[in-house]
N, C-alpha and C positions, 0 to 999 in steps of 0.2 A: 868310231864307225857305228852307225845304226842303220840297218836296211830292212825295209818292209818287204814281206813276201806275200804270196797269195794266202787267202783264208785267214788273215789276221796274224800270221806268224811273223816274228821279228828276229833278225840276227843282230847281235850286239857284242862288241868286244870290250865292254867295260868289265874289268875283273871284279869290281865290287858287287856286281849284279849276280855273279855266279852263285847258284844254290849248292853249296858244298855238300850238303846232305844227299842231294840227288846224285851228284857225281860220285861221292864215296860209296853209295849203295850200288850204283851200276858197276863201277870199276871193281869194287871189293867183293861183290857177291854174284855178279851176272856175267860180265865180259870174260871170255875164255882167256884172253891175253893178260888179264890182271887179277883174276879171281884169287882172293886171299891176300891181296895187297893191303897192308895195314892203313887205317885211316890217316895216321900222322904222315905217312909217306905220300898218300894221295893229296892231302892238303898242301904239303911242301911242293909237290910237282905243279900244283895250280899256282901257288904263290910265286914260284921261281920261273915259271914259263915266260917266254918272251911275248907270247900273245895267247890269250884264251878267247874263244868265241862261244857264246851261248846262243842256243836256239830256243825261243820262247813262244808259247801259244798265245792266243788272243787274250787270255787272262793273266799273262805275265809269268806263267809257270815254266821253269826250265824243262825242256823236252829233248834237248840235244846239246852236244858239247864237242869241242876239240881243242887241242892245245898245240902250240908251235914252240920248238926249241931251236935256236939258231945262233950262229956266230955273227950274223948280220953282214957277212962279207961273201962267204963261199957257199954255205949249205944251210938248209933248214930241214928239220925233222918234224913230220906230222904225226901226232900221237893221240891216242885215247879218243878216237872219233866214234861217236854213237848218236843214234836217234832212238828214243824210247819206242818200244814195239807198237803201241797204240797210235803212233804218229808216222809210221813207215808207209811207204807206197805212194807218197805224195811229192816225191822229188826233193824233199827237204835235206836229205843227206848230200845230194848233188850241190845244192846251194851252200850248205855248210862248208864243204870241201872247196868249192869254187871260191868262196870268200877268203878262206885261209890261203889257198895256193895261188890263185890267179888274180885276185883283187887286192890282196894285202900288200904291206910294205916289203915283203920278201919274195914277191912274184918272180923276179929275175934270177933267183938263186937256184942252185942244184937242190932238189928235194929228195928226201928219203922217207920211207915208212916201212912198217912191218905189218904183214897180214898173212893169214893162213887161208882165208876163204873169200876174200873180196878183190882179188886181182883184176877181174873183168871190170868191176866198178871203177877202180882207180886208173885203169888204162885210158879212160876217156879224158883224164887230166894229164896224160903224157907219162905216167909211171909205167915201168916195165921191169923185167928181171934185172938184178944187179949186174953191173959190168964186171969184167975180170979184175977190176981194181978194188972192189969192195970185199972186205972180210969182216967177220964178226967175232968178238970175244964175249962169250956168255958171262953173265954175272956170277960172282963167286961169293963165298962166305955167307951163304944163306940169304943173299939179296937177289933172289931170282924172281922179281916182280915184273914180268914182261908184259 
């Protein structure tokens, strides 16, 4: 999939195009949910994701990212969604999530995600509070890279 957006931005789910350095910097040093996550872990999550989507500016530089983990049958998990600060406020995050959740091959599945501060943003895509069926087991053994 490759989809053109306004102002020359492009969404592309080609994993070979992902700028791993940009993703590792953002997730390892900036994002509250993954700060401190080791580079080798981030690289592995990109490599083993079922789908990664990059958001690129008109010069081809990665300015946004998300990944999807799924069993391809029942559920999909949306993770590590970000748009770099200089590119926010243009609806690009909406398009990034829309591509992952509504337009992709997993559109009909049950979707899950974790967020502390973007609940209102994700509600527009049908996300809401977990049902009484959802429980969580936190990571253990020093593997707390949320």
